[in-house]
C-alpha positions in Angstrom: -124.4 149.5 -13.0 -123.2 150.4 -9.5 -126.2 151.8 -7.1 -125.3 154.4 -4.7 -127.9 155.6 -2.1 -128.6 159.2 -1.3 -129.0 160.4 2.0 -132.5 160.7 1.6 -132.9 157.2 0.0 -130.5 155.4 2.8 -132.7 153.5 5.3 -132.0 153.5 9.1 -130.3 150.5 9.2 -127.6 150.9 6.8 -126.0 153.7 8.8 -122.5 152.6 9.7 -121.2 153.3 13.4 -119.7 156.7 13.4 -116.0 156.6 14.6 -113.7 159.1 14.6 -111.4 157.0 12.3 -114.5 156.1 10.2 -115.4 159.9 10.0 -111.9 160.9 9.0 -111.9 158.4 6.4 -115.5 159.7 5.4 -113.8 163.3 5.2 -111.3 162.1 2.7 -113.3 159.9 0.6 -113.9 161.8 -3.0 -116.5 160.6 -5.0 -116.6 161.1 -9.2 -119.4 160.7 -11.5 -117.4 159.0 -15.1 -120.3 159.3 -17.3 -123.2 157.1 -16.0 -120.5 155.2 -13.8 -119.8 156.4 -9.7 -116.6 155.7 -8.5 -115.1 156.2 -5.4 -111.6 157.6 -4.5 -109.6 158.1 -1.6 -109.1 155.6 1.2 -112.1 154.0 1.0 -111.9 153.1 -2.9 -114.4 150.6 -4.2 -112.3 147.2 -4.8 -113.3 145.3 -7.7 -111.1 142.1 -8.3 -111.6 139.9 -11.6 -110.8 136.5 -11.8 -109.1 136.5 -15.4 -109.8 132.3 -15.3 -113.3 132.5 -14.7 -115.6 132.3 -18.0 -118.6 134.0 -16.5 -117.1 137.6 -15.2 -118.9 138.4 -12.0 -118.2 141.8 -10.2 -119.1 142.6 -6.9 -119.3 146.5 -5.8 -119.0 146.7 -1.8 -119.2 149.8 -0.4 -118.3 150.3 3.0 -120.5 153.1 3.7 -123.3 152.4 2.0 -123.5 149.0 3.0 -124.8 148.0 -0.7 -124.1 144.9 -2.1 -124.4 144.8 -6.5 -123.6 142.7 -8.9 -122.2 143.8 -11.9 -122.9 140.9 -14.9 -121.7 141.3 -18.2 -124.4 139.3 -20.4 -121.7 138.4 -23.2 -119.3 137.1 -20.7 -121.8 135.2 -18.8 -123.1 133.3 -21.4 -122.7 129.4 -20.5 -121.2 128.3 -24.2 -119.5 125.1 -23.3 -116.3 125.1 -26.0 -115.3 121.6 -27.1 -112.8 122.6 -29.5 -108.7 123.0 -28.4 -107.5 126.6 -27.1 -104.3 128.0 -26.5 -103.3 130.8 -24.3 -100.1 132.8 -22.5 -99.6 132.7 -19.3 -99.5 135.9 -17.9 -95.7 135.8 -16.9 -94.6 135.0 -20.3 -96.8 138.0 -22.1 -93.9 140.3 -21.6 -90.9 138.0 -22.1 -89.1 136.3 -25.4 -89.5 132.8 -25.6 -86.2 130.9 -26.6 -86.7 128.1 -29.5 -86.4 125.1 -26.8 -89.5 126.6 -25.4 -91.5 126.5 -28.5 -90.4 122.9 -29.1 -92.1 121.9 -25.8 -95.4 123.2 -27.3 -94.7 121.0 -30.4 -94.1 118.0 -28.5 -97.0 118.3 -26.2 -99.2 119.3 -28.9 -98.2 116.5 -31.7 -97.6 113.6 -29.0 -100.0 114.4 -26.4 -99.9 111.4 -24.0 -99.1 108.9 -26.5 -95.4 108.0 -25.3 -96.0 108.5 -21.8 -96.5 111.7 -19.8 -94.9 114.3 -22.3 -93.6 117.7 -20.3 -96.5 120.3 -21.0 -95.0 123.6 -22.2 -94.2 125.7 -19.2 -95.1 129.1 -20.7 -98.7 128.5 -22.2 -102.2 126.3 -21.7 -103.2 124.2 -24.7 -106.5 122.7 -23.5 -108.4 119.7 -25.0 -105.1 118.7 -27.0 -106.7 115.2 -28.0 -108.7 117.3 -30.0 -106.2 118.7 -32.4 -106.9 117.3 -35.8 -103.2 118.5 -37.0 -100.2 120.5 -36.3 -98.6 122.9 -39.0 -95.4 124.6 -38.3 -94.3 127.2 -40.9 -90.8 128.5 -40.8 -89.6 131.6 -42.0 -86.0 132.4 -42.2 -84.4 135.9 -42.7 -87.3 138.0 -41.3 -87.6 139.5 -37.8 -89.7 140.8 -35.7 -88.6 144.2 -36.6 -89.6 143.4 -40.2 -92.9 142.6 -39.1 -93.3 146.2 -37.1 -91.7 147.6 -39.9 -94.3 146.4 -42.7 -97.2 146.1 -40.5 -99.7 147.2 -43.0 -98.7 145.2 -45.2 -99.3 141.7 -43.5 -102.9 141.7 -42.8 -102.9 137.7 -42.4 -100.6 137.6 -39.9 -101.6 139.9 -38.0 -105.3 139.4 -38.0 -105.5 135.2 -38.2 -103.2 134.8 -35.0 -104.1 135.7 -31.6 -101.1 134.9 -29.7 -97.7 136.4 -30.7 -94.4 136.4 -28.6 -91.1 137.6 -29.4 -88.8 135.0 -30.2 -85.4 134.9 -28.7 -82.5 135.2 -31.4 -80.7 131.6 -32.6 -77.8 130.6 -35.2 -79.1 126.7 -35.0 -81.1 124.9 -37.7 -84.7 125.4 -36.2 -86.3 122.8 -39.0 -83.8 120.0 -38.3 -83.8 120.7 -34.4 -87.7 120.1 -34.7 -87.4 116.4 -35.4 -84.2 115.5 -34.0 -84.9 117.4 -30.5 -85.4 114.9 -27.8 -88.9 114.6 -25.8 -89.0 115.1 -22.3 -90.8 112.4 -20.7 -92.7 113.3 -17.2 -91.2 110.1 -14.9 -94.1 108.5 -13.8 -94.4 107.5 -10.0 -93.9 103.6 -10.2 -97.1 101.6 -9.8 -97.0 99.2 -7.0 -97.0 95.6 -8.0 -100.5 93.7 -8.1 -100.4 90.4 -6.3 -101.1 88.8 -9.5 -99.0 85.9 -10.7 -97.2 86.8 -14.3 -99.6 85.0 -16.8 -98.1 82.7 -19.4 -98.5 84.2 -22.8 -100.6 80.9 -24.1 -103.2 81.7 -21.3 -103.6 85.2 -22.3 -106.0 84.1 -25.1 -107.7 81.4 -22.9 -111.6 81.7 -23.3 -112.0 81.4 -19.7 -109.1 84.2 -18.8 -110.4 86.2 -21.6 -113.9 86.2 -20.4 -113.7 86.6 -16.5 -109.6 87.7 -15.8 -107.4 86.2 -13.6 -108.8 87.6 -10.5 -111.0 85.7 -8.0 -114.4 87.4 -7.2 -117.8 86.6 -6.0 -120.9 84.6 -7.8 -122.2 87.8 -9.0 -119.2 88.1 -11.5 -120.5 84.8 -13.3 -124.1 85.4 -13.5 -125.3 85.4 -16.7 -126.7 89.3 -17.9 -129.8 90.0 -19.9 -127.7 90.1 -23.2 -126.1 86.6 -22.6 -129.6 85.1 -21.8 -131.0 86.3 -24.9 -128.3 85.3 -26.7 -128.8 81.4 -25.4 -132.5 81.6 -25.8 -133.2 81.8 -22.0 -137.0 82.6 -21.1 -137.2 85.7 -20.5 -140.2 88.7 -20.7 -141.4 89.3 -23.8 -139.3 86.5 -25.5 -141.3 84.5 -28.3 -143.2 81.5 -26.8 -142.6 82.6 -23.3 -146.1 84.5 -23.1 -147.5 81.2 -20.8 -144.3 81.2 -18.6 -144.7 81.3 -14.9 -141.9 84.2 -13.2 -140.6 83.2 -9.6 -140.2 85.8 -7.2 -137.0 87.5 -7.3 -135.3 90.7 -6.1 -134.1 92.7 -8.7 -130.5 92.2 -7.6 -128.4 89.5 -5.5 -124.9 89.6 -3.7 -121.9 87.4 -3.4 -123.7 85.8 -0.3 -126.6 84.9 -1.9 -127.5 81.2 -1.8 -126.9 78.7 -4.7 -129.6 75.7 -5.8 -128.9 73.1 -8.2 -131.1 72.4 -10.8 -131.9 70.0 -13.3 -134.6 68.3 -15.0 -135.6 65.2 -17.5 -137.7 65.7 -20.7 -139.6 63.1 -22.8 -141.0 63.7 -26.5 -144.4 64.3 -27.1 -146.3 65.4 -30.0 -145.9 69.0 -28.4 -141.7 68.8 -28.2 -140.3 68.3 -25.2 -141.8 68.4 -22.1 -140.9 67.5 -18.1 -140.8 64.3 -17.0 -138.6 64.3 -13.7 -137.5 67.7 -11.4 -134.6 67.7 -9.1 -134.0 71.0 -6.4 -130.8 70.9 -4.3 -129.2 73.6 -1.9 -125.7 74.8 -1.4 -125.0 72.0 0.8 -126.2 69.7 -1.4 -129.3 68.0 0.5 -132.3 67.4 -1.9 -135.5 69.7 -1.5 -137.2 68.4 -4.4 -137.4 65.1 -6.9 -140.8 64.6 -8.2 -142.2 63.2 -11.2 -144.0 64.9 -13.5 -147.0 63.8 -15.6 -146.9 65.6 -19.4 -149.8 66.9 -20.2 -149.8 65.2 -23.9 -149.2 62.0 -25.6 -145.7 60.6 -24.5 -144.1 59.6 -27.9 -140.7 58.5 -26.8 -140.0 58.1 -22.9 -135.9 58.3 -23.7 -135.2 56.4 -21.0 -131.4 55.7 -22.2 -131.1 59.8 -20.9 -134.0 60.3 -18.4 -134.0 56.9 -16.6 -137.9 57.5 -17.0 -139.9 54.8 -17.7 -143.6 53.9 -18.5 -144.4 51.8 -15.4 -142.8 54.9 -13.4 -145.2 58.0 -14.8 -148.4 55.7 -14.6 -149.4 56.2 -10.9 -148.0 59.8 -11.0 -150.5 62.4 -10.7 -148.2 65.5 -10.3 -148.8 68.0 -13.2 -146.5 71.1 -14.3 -148.4 73.5 -12.5 -147.9 71.7 -9.0 -144.2 71.5 -9.6 -144.0 75.3 -10.5 -145.4 76.1 -7.2 -143.6 74.1 -5.3 -140.6 75.7 -6.7 -142.1 79.2 -6.4 -142.5 78.4 -2.7 -139.1 76.6 -2.2 -136.9 79.3 -3.8 -135.8 82.5 -1.8 -135.9 85.9 -3.6 -132.2 85.9 -3.7 -131.7 82.4 -5.2 -129.6 81.8 -7.8 -130.1 78.7 -9.9 -127.3 77.0 -11.0 -127.4 74.1 -13.7 -125.8 72.6 -16.9 -127.4 74.0 -20.1 -129.8 75.6 -17.5 -131.9 77.3 -20.6 -133.6 73.6 -21.9 -134.1 72.8 -17.7 -136.1 76.1 -17.6 -138.1 76.0 -20.9 -139.3 72.3 -19.7 -140.5 74.0 -16.2 -142.5 77.0 -18.4 -140.7 79.2 -15.9 -138.4 82.4 -16.1 -135.8 83.3 -13.2 -133.5 86.0 -14.0 -130.3 84.9 -11.6 -128.8 81.9 -12.9 -125.1 80.4 -13.4 -124.7 78.0 -16.2 -121.7 75.6 -15.7 -121.8 74.7 -19.6 -120.8 78.6 -20.1 -118.7 79.1 -17.1 -116.2 76.2 -18.4 -116.4 77.4 -21.8 -114.0 76.0 -24.3 -112.3 77.3 -27.9 -114.9 78.6 -30.4 -117.9 78.0 -27.8 -117.3 74.5 -27.6 -119.1 73.2 -24.5 -117.9 70.5 -22.6 -120.3 67.5 -21.2 -121.5 67.5 -17.5 -120.0 63.9 -17.0 -116.4 65.0 -18.6 -116.3 68.4 -16.2 -117.4 66.2 -13.0 -115.0 63.7 -13.9 -111.8 66.0 -14.5 -112.1 68.9 -12.0 -114.1 67.1 -9.1 -113.2 63.3 -9.6 -116.6 62.3 -9.5 -118.0 59.7 -11.9 -121.7 60.4 -12.7 -123.9 59.0 -15.5 -122.3 55.9 -15.6 -123.1 52.9 -18.0 -124.1 50.6 -15.4 -127.2 53.0 -14.9 -130.4 53.4 -16.7 -130.5 57.0 -17.4 -129.1 59.8 -15.7 -130.0 60.6 -12.1 -131.5 64.6 -12.3 -130.3 64.9 -8.2 -126.7 63.7 -9.0 -126.5 66.1 -12.1 -127.7 68.9 -9.7 -125.3 68.6 -7.3 -122.5 67.5 -10.0 -123.3 71.4 -11.4 -123.6 72.9 -8.2 -119.9 71.8 -7.0 -118.8 72.7 -10.5 -119.8 76.2 -9.9 -118.6 76.4 -6.3 -115.5 75.3 -7.0 -114.9 78.1 -9.4 -116.0 80.6 -7.3 -113.8 79.7 -4.8 -110.6 78.7 -7.2 -110.8 81.9 -9.4 -110.7 81.5 -13.2 -106.7 81.6 -13.3 -106.5 78.8 -10.7 -108.9 76.7 -12.7 -107.5 76.9 -15.7 -103.6 76.2 -14.4 -104.7 73.0 -12.4 -106.7 71.6 -15.0 -104.8 72.1 -18.5 -105.7 69.0 -19.6 -109.2 69.9 -19.9 -108.4 72.2 -22.9 -105.9 70.3 -24.0 -102.8 72.7 -23.0 -99.1 72.3 -22.2 -97.6 75.3 -21.3 -93.7 75.4 -22.5 -91.1 77.3 -20.6 -90.6 80.7 -21.5 -87.2 81.6 -22.9 -85.0 84.1 -21.1 -85.8 87.5 -22.8 -82.8 89.7 -23.4 -83.6 93.2 -21.8 -85.6 95.3 -24.1 -83.6 98.2 -25.6 -84.7 101.9 -24.2 -87.2 103.2 -26.5 -85.6 105.9 -28.6 -86.7 109.7 -27.4 -86.2 111.6 -30.5 -88.9 113.8 -31.3 -89.3 112.2 -35.4 -88.8 108.5 -33.9 -91.8 109.2 -31.6 -94.1 110.3 -33.9 -93.5 107.2 -36.0 -93.8 105.0 -33.0 -97.2 106.7 -32.0 -98.3 106.2 -35.8 -98.7 110.0 -36.2 -97.8 111.2 -39.7 -95.3 113.7 -40.3 -94.3 115.6 -43.3 -91.8 118.6 -44.4 -91.8 120.6 -47.3 -89.0 123.1 -48.1 -85.3 123.7 -49.7 -83.0 121.0 -49.2 -80.9 121.1 -46.1 -77.2 119.8 -45.3 -78.5 119.1 -41.8 -80.0 115.8 -40.8 -83.6 116.2 -40.1 -83.7 112.1 -38.9 -86.6 112.1 -41.1 -87.5 109.3 -43.7 -86.7 110.3 -47.0 -90.2 109.5 -48.2 -91.6 112.1 -45.8 -89.3 114.8 -47.2 -90.2 117.2 -50.3 -87.5 119.3 -51.5 -88.4 122.5 -53.2 -86.3 125.7 -54.4 -88.8 128.4 -53.9 -91.8 129.1 -51.6 -94.3 128.6 -54.5 -93.3 125.3 -55.0 -93.8 124.5 -51.2 -97.3 126.0 -51.0 -97.9 124.4 -54.0 -97.0 120.9 -52.7 -98.6 121.4 -49.4 -101.9 122.3 -51.1 -101.8 119.5 -53.7 -101.5 116.7 -50.7 -104.5 114.6 -50.6 -104.5 114.7 -46.7 -102.9 117.0 -44.4 -100.1 115.2 -42.2 -100.4 115.0 -38.5 -97.3 117.1 -38.1 -96.5 119.4 -41.0 -93.1 121.7 -41.6 -92.9 124.1 -43.7 -89.7 126.2 -44.5 -90.2 129.3 -46.1 -87.2 131.8 -47.0 -87.4 135.3 -48.1 -86.0 135.3 -50.9 -82.7 137.0 -49.4 -79.6 135.4 -47.9 -79.4 136.6 -44.2 -76.1 138.5 -45.0 -78.1 140.6 -47.8 -81.0 140.7 -45.2 -78.8 142.5 -42.5 -77.0 144.7 -45.3 -80.2 146.1 -46.5 -81.7 146.6 -43.0 -79.0 148.6 -42.5 -78.5 150.7 -45.5 -82.3 151.4 -46.5 -84.0 151.2 -43.3 -83.8 154.2 -41.2 -84.7 153.9 -37.2 -88.9 153.1 -37.3 -89.8 156.0 -35.0 -92.5 157.6 -37.1 -94.9 156.9 -34.8 -93.7 158.0 -31.8 -92.4 161.5 -33.2 -94.1 164.8 -33.0 -93.0 168.6 -33.9 -94.0 170.9 -31.0 -93.6 174.7 -31.7 -93.4 177.6 -32.2 -91.8 177.9 -28.9 -90.5 181.1 -27.0 -87.0 181.8 -28.2 -85.4 181.1 -24.9 -87.0 177.7 -24.5 -84.6 175.0 -23.6 -84.4 170.8 -23.6 -85.2 171.0 -20.2 -88.5 173.0 -20.6 -89.9 170.9 -23.6 -89.3 167.9 -21.5 -91.1 169.3 -18.7 -93.7 170.4 -20.8 -94.5 166.7 -22.5 -93.2 164.6 -19.7 -96.9 163.6 -18.6 -97.5 162.1 -22.0 -95.1 159.1 -21.5 -91.3 158.4 -21.4 -89.2 160.7 -24.1 -86.2 159.1 -26.0 -84.7 162.4 -27.3 -85.3 166.4 -27.7 -84.0 168.4 -30.9 -84.7 171.8 -31.0 -84.9 173.5 -34.2 -84.4 176.6 -35.3 -85.9 178.2 -38.6 -85.2 180.7 -40.7 -87.8 183.0 -39.6 -86.1 182.5 -36.1 -88.9 180.3 -34.7 -87.9 177.5 -32.3 -89.6 173.9 -32.7 -88.7 171.1 -30.7 -88.8 167.4 -32.5 -89.9 164.9 -29.8 -89.4 161.1 -29.6 -91.3 159.2 -27.1 -90.5 155.6 -26.6 -94.1 154.9 -27.0 -96.3 155.8 -30.0 -99.3 155.9 -27.5 -97.3 158.9 -25.7 -97.5 160.7 -29.2 -101.2 160.4 -29.4 -101.9 161.7 -26.1 -99.7 164.7 -27.2 -101.2 165.2 -30.3 -104.8 165.4 -28.7 -104.0 167.0 -25.4 -101.6 169.9 -26.2 -102.9 171.2 -29.5 -103.8 174.8 -29.0 -101.8 175.4 -26.1 -100.8 178.8 -25.3 -97.3 179.7 -23.7 -96.3 183.4 -23.3 -98.6 184.4 -25.8 -97.4 182.2 -28.2 -100.0 179.6 -29.8 -98.3 176.3 -29.8 -99.1 173.6 -32.0 -98.4 169.7 -32.0 -98.3 167.9 -35.1 -96.3 164.9 -36.5 -93.6 165.9 -39.2 -94.5 165.4 -42.8 -92.5 163.4 -45.0 -92.7 160.2 -47.3 -92.5 157.8 -44.1 -95.6 159.1 -42.6 -98.3 159.5 -45.1 -100.2 156.5 -43.8 -99.4 157.0 -40.0 -103.5 157.3 -39.6 -104.1 154.1 -41.0 -101.1 152.4 -39.1 -102.7 153.8 -35.7 -106.2 152.7 -36.6 -104.5 148.9 -37.7 -102.9 148.8 -34.4 -105.4 149.6 -32.5 -107.8 147.0 -33.7 -104.7 144.5 -33.8 -106.2 141.1 -31.6 -103.5 141.6 -29.2 -104.5 145.3 -28.4 -107.9 145.6 -28.7 -108.8 145.3 -25.5 -105.9 147.0 -24.2 -106.2 150.7 -22.9 -103.1 153.1 -22.4 -103.5 155.2 -19.1 -101.0 158.1 -18.8 -101.4 160.7 -15.4 -101.6 164.2 -15.8 -100.3 167.0 -13.5 -103.5 167.8 -11.0 -102.9 171.6 -12.0 -101.9 172.2 -16.0 -100.0 170.5 -18.2 -96.9 172.7 -17.3 -97.2 173.4 -13.9 -94.0 172.1 -12.6 -91.7 174.9 -12.1 -88.2 175.1 -13.8 -85.4 177.2 -12.9 -85.3 178.8 -16.0 -88.9 179.9 -15.8 -89.8 179.6 -19.2 -92.2 177.3 -20.9 -93.1 175.9 -17.1 -94.0 179.3 -15.8 -97.4 178.4 -15.4 -99.1 180.4 -18.3 -100.4 177.5 -20.0 -103.5 177.6 -17.9 -104.5 180.7 -20.4 -105.6 177.8 -22.8 -109.3 177.8 -23.5 -111.4 175.2 -21.1 -113.5 174.5 -23.9 -110.9 172.6 -25.7 -110.9 170.3 -23.2 -107.1 169.6 -23.5 -104.3 169.0 -20.7 -103.7 172.4 -21.0 -107.0 173.9 -19.6 -107.7 171.5 -16.7 -107.3 173.0 -13.2 -107.1 171.3 -10.1 -110.7 172.5 -9.1 -112.1 169.2 -10.4 -110.8 167.4 -7.0 -107.8 166.9 -5.0 -105.1 164.4 -6.0 -104.5 161.1 -4.7 -102.6 160.6 -1.7 -99.6 159.2 -3.5 -97.8 161.8 -5.6 -94.2 162.4 -6.8 -93.4 166.1 -7.8 -97.2 166.8 -7.8 -98.1 163.9 -9.8 -100.0 161.1 -9.0 -98.6 157.8 -8.8 -100.1 154.7 -10.9 -100.8 151.7 -8.7 -102.7 148.4 -9.7 -105.0 149.0 -7.4 -106.0 152.4 -7.9 -106.3 151.7 -11.6 -108.3 148.4 -10.9 -110.6 150.7 -8.6 -110.9 153.0 -11.1 -111.1 151.5 -14.3 -113.3 148.3 -13.3 -116.4 150.1 -13.6 -116.4 149.6 -17.3 -116.2 146.0 -17.3 -113.9 143.5 -15.9 -110.4 144.3 -15.9 -108.2 141.1 -16.8 -104.4 142.7 -15.7 -102.6 145.9 -15.0 -99.5 146.5 -16.3 -97.3 149.6 -15.0 -94.9 151.3 -17.0 -92.8 153.4 -14.4 -95.0 155.6 -11.7 -97.4 157.5 -14.1 -98.0 155.2 -17.2 -99.7 151.9 -17.5 -101.6 149.9 -20.0 -105.1 147.9 -18.6 -106.6 144.9 -20.1 -109.9 144.6 -20.5 -112.0 141.0 -20.7 -114.0 142.8 -23.6 -113.2 145.2 -26.2 -116.5 147.0 -25.5 -115.3 147.9 -22.0 -112.4 150.2 -23.2 -114.4 151.7 -26.0 -116.7 152.5 -22.3 -113.4 153.5 -20.9 -112.7 156.0 -24.4 -116.3 157.6 -24.4 -115.7 158.8 -20.7 -112.1 159.7 -21.3 -113.4 163.6 -20.4 -115.0 162.8 -17.2 -111.4 160.8 -16.6 -109.6 163.7 -17.5 -110.9 165.5 -14.6 -109.4 163.1 -12.4 -106.1 163.7 -14.2 -106.3 160.8 -16.4 -105.3 160.6 -19.8 -106.5 157.6 -22.2 -106.1 156.4 -25.7 -106.4 153.3 -27.3 -102.8 150.8 -26.8 -101.0 150.3 -29.9 -98.2 148.4 -28.5 -98.8 144.7 -27.6 -97.3 143.6 -24.3 -94.7 141.7 -25.8 -93.0 144.8 -27.2 -93.5 146.9 -24.3 -91.6 144.9 -21.7 -89.0 146.5 -19.7 -85.2 145.6 -19.3 -82.1 145.3 -22.1 -84.5 145.1 -25.0 -84.9 147.6 -28.0 -87.1 150.5 -27.3 -90.5 150.4 -28.8 -90.1 153.4 -30.8 -87.3 151.3 -32.9 -89.8 148.4 -33.0 -93.0 149.9 -33.9 -94.0 150.0 -37.7 -93.3 153.1 -40.0 -96.4 153.2 -42.3 -94.4 153.7 -45.7 -91.9 151.4 -46.6 -88.1 152.2 -46.8 -87.2 149.7 -49.5 -90.2 148.5 -52.0 -88.7 145.1 -52.7 -88.5 144.0 -49.4 -92.6 145.4 -48.9 -92.9 143.3 -51.9 -91.4 140.3 -50.9 -92.9 140.3 -47.3 -96.7 140.9 -49.0 -96.1 137.9 -51.4 -95.0 135.8 -48.3 -98.2 137.1 -46.2 -100.6 135.9 -48.9 -98.8 132.3 -49.0 -98.9 132.1 -45.2 -102.7 133.1 -45.4 -103.3 130.5 -47.9 -101.5 127.9 -45.8 -104.1 128.5 -42.9 -107.0 128.3 -44.9 -105.9 125.0 -46.3 -105.7 123.5 -42.6 -108.5 121.5 -41.3 -110.7 123.0 -38.5 -109.1 122.4 -35.2 -105.4 122.4 -36.5 -102.9 124.4 -34.4 -101.1 126.8 -36.7 -97.5 127.9 -35.6 -95.5 130.5 -37.5 -91.8 131.3 -36.9 -90.1 134.2 -38.2 -86.6 133.5 -37.3 -85.1 136.7 -37.1 -81.0 136.3 -37.5 -78.0 136.1 -34.9 -78.5 139.0 -33.4 -82.2 140.2 -34.0 -85.1 138.6 -32.3 -87.8 136.8 -34.4 -91.5 136.6 -33.7 -93.6 133.4 -33.0 -97.4 133.3 -34.2 -99.8 130.9 -32.9 -103.7 129.7 -33.2 -105.8 127.2 -32.9 -107.9 127.3 -36.3 -111.5 127.0 -35.3 -114.2 128.4 -37.8 -116.8 128.5 -35.6 
C-alpha cells in the first residue's frame, strides 16, 4: 500500500521548502486514485524501480512532496525459498529474437558436458543454473512442423503449451539437425595458462610411494607431521577416555602448537613384571640433543625379566634405586613446556610405560613408513639416513639417551629436507631403483566433437528415430532405428534407464514438400483472432474514417468496406495484434455515429467458432499469464481526431452513453493529458508506464510497440489481475487494457511475418493435420512424463527451409 498524507495529517517538518520551481511542478502534478492505489502523474511522477533478478521484490515509493518512504513487499515474492534444482531462463535481449540452431547447440553442449572436458562455453542467450544437478538431457526433434503450425493448432497441443515455460522462435535451416548435434564441435573456453610451480617433475614410480602419498612433495613445518587424533587412536596411543588409561597423568599442554614449537626426544626402557611391561629407565633430550633427564625407575611390581639384552638394565643397577613412576611423571611435567612436541620411535609404548598422555607427538616409525605399513627399526634408519651407529653389539642393551637423540635427529632431518628429498636421496632404504623415463611422443590433440566428448566423459548417449543417410558420429550400439513415431516412443519408454543425453526424432507423417503444399492449399491466412466487423457505418464513410475510429486500439493491417444489399456499409478490419481486436470489441460496442448505433463483433464462420476458447487459452499461456497489453486512447473521445471529410471523425461519437464505460463515452474531464502527445494522443514511454502500473506489483519489463501501445510484464500474475480489475479507473487516465495474447517472441518488430499471420485459428482447416498434431502432442507429453526429475527437456519444431520453427525448453521439476 502507498501511504499518502493529507494536509491535515502532514507534520510541519515534512513540508518542503517552497520555491518557484517546486510550486510550478506542484501545480503541474496530477494525482489519480486507481482502485485502492494512488498514482501521481506529471513531472514529479512516482518512480518505482524493480530488480528483475532479485528473488525478493522490494519496491520503494518515494514522494518528493510528502517525504514519506514506504516499502511495498509482496509476501509471495519475499518467501525465502532456497531452490536447489536446476533452472533455466532466457536473457532479456533474446526474448524477442529468433535463435539459430548454433545457439541451441550451445545449450545442449553446456547442459550435457558442463565443465567435464574443461570450460565449455556457456550459452549466450540463456542462463542455466545449477547445471551439475541435471540428471539427463532429452532432445525431441520434430520434422516438418513449424511455428505457424503450432499457433494454427494451438488448442490441440495442450502438452506443448503447458509443460514448457521457455518458447522461442527457431531460425529456419536446411541442415540435418540430428547429425549436427552429435558431430558438432564443442567450443572450449581457453583457460589462462597457470604458472608453473617450483615443484620438480615426479617420477612415475614415486607417485605411489607411501611417504609421498601421505605427506606430498612439498617441504612443510613440523605441524604437518604431527599425529592426528585419529592416527593416535588407531595406533593405541593413550588418550582421554581410551580403555586402560583411567589412571594416566596428562601433561600441561596447549591445545595447538606451531612450527616453532620445541622438539624433545623421548625413549624408555622396560622390564617384564607380573602386571606386564613396566618402566625401568627414561631419557629426555632437548632440540639440541642435550640430556635433560636420564633416570632409573624402580618398578612397583616384582620383576620377572629384566630384558637386559634390550634395556641394558641389570638387578645390580636397580638395587639402590628409590625413584618411582610418580617421581618421573612429576619431573617430566616440570621439564616439558606447554607447547612441547615429543619425538620418539614407536612412542606409543613409551607413553604407556610412563602412564602419561601427551597430545602432540611425532613418531619416526610412522614418519619413515614402508610399503604396506612396514616399519623400519631405529637402528637401521639412523645408519642409512644419519650415518650413525647405535645399539651396537659390543654394548649390553640399548642406551635410551642415544636412542632419543637418534629419533630427534631423524625427525629434524625429515622436516628440514622434505618428503621428496628424503625419498630421492635414500632410495635404497625402500629398495627402489628409478629407471630413465622413455621419451614420450607428443600426445594427440583430444577430439572436440560432441559425441567423442560424451564418451570420454563417461556420459551415456542414445538416439531413437528413423534411419538417416547422414553420419551421426555415434556408435551403432547407441542408435535405434524405427520407422514410425509410435515405435520411437515405445523404445524410449521401454529403456531400463534414461541415458544422460538422448535424441528422439519424430516425423509428422508427411514429407516436407507435402507439408508445404498442404499448407498453401488448405490453410488460409491465420487472421481470425485479429479480424472484427464494424457497422453499420454512415453511407459516406471511407477507409480513412474507419482508420481514425479504430487506430487507438492498435496497429491496423487492412480495412475492407462491405456494401450490403440493404445499402448499409460495414468495415472488415484486420489488426496486426489480437489484443487490438479484443480492445475494439470491448471499447467500441454500442458506439453512436451520426445517429447510427455501431456494433463491433467478430465475423461468423466455421473458423471462428472457437475464438473465445482460443483467447482464453492464450491469456493463460505460461508465456503470457503475467503480460498485460496497454493501448492509449484519445484524451477526448474515441474518434475525436478531425478528418477532412468530417464524417466518422466529426466528434459526434461523444454522444455514447456514459454508463457503458466505453472508449466513446470518455471525456477529458478526468484530467489533463500527459505532456508528451502526438495528434492529441498520449505517448507511452517506459518510465511513464513503470510509474503508473508499478503500484499493482513489481514490473519485470516494459516492451513498447510504437508510441501508443506496449506490453507490461509483471513478476506475478496477481499483479496483472489487479491491474485488469482497475481498468475503469485506468480508462480515466486514457489507458485501455486487456490480457496479452501474443508471446513476446512473436511480437518482435522487424521483417518477420506479422502476428496476425501467426496467431491461432481456433477451427482447423485441415482435419488430417490437426489429428496428426494432436497425436504428436500426446506422444511428446508421454516423453516428458517419462523423464526423471531434474531433466532438461528440449523440443524442436524444425519448420522448413523458408518457415521458422519453434524451440521449447524446460527443466522438469515436480516440486
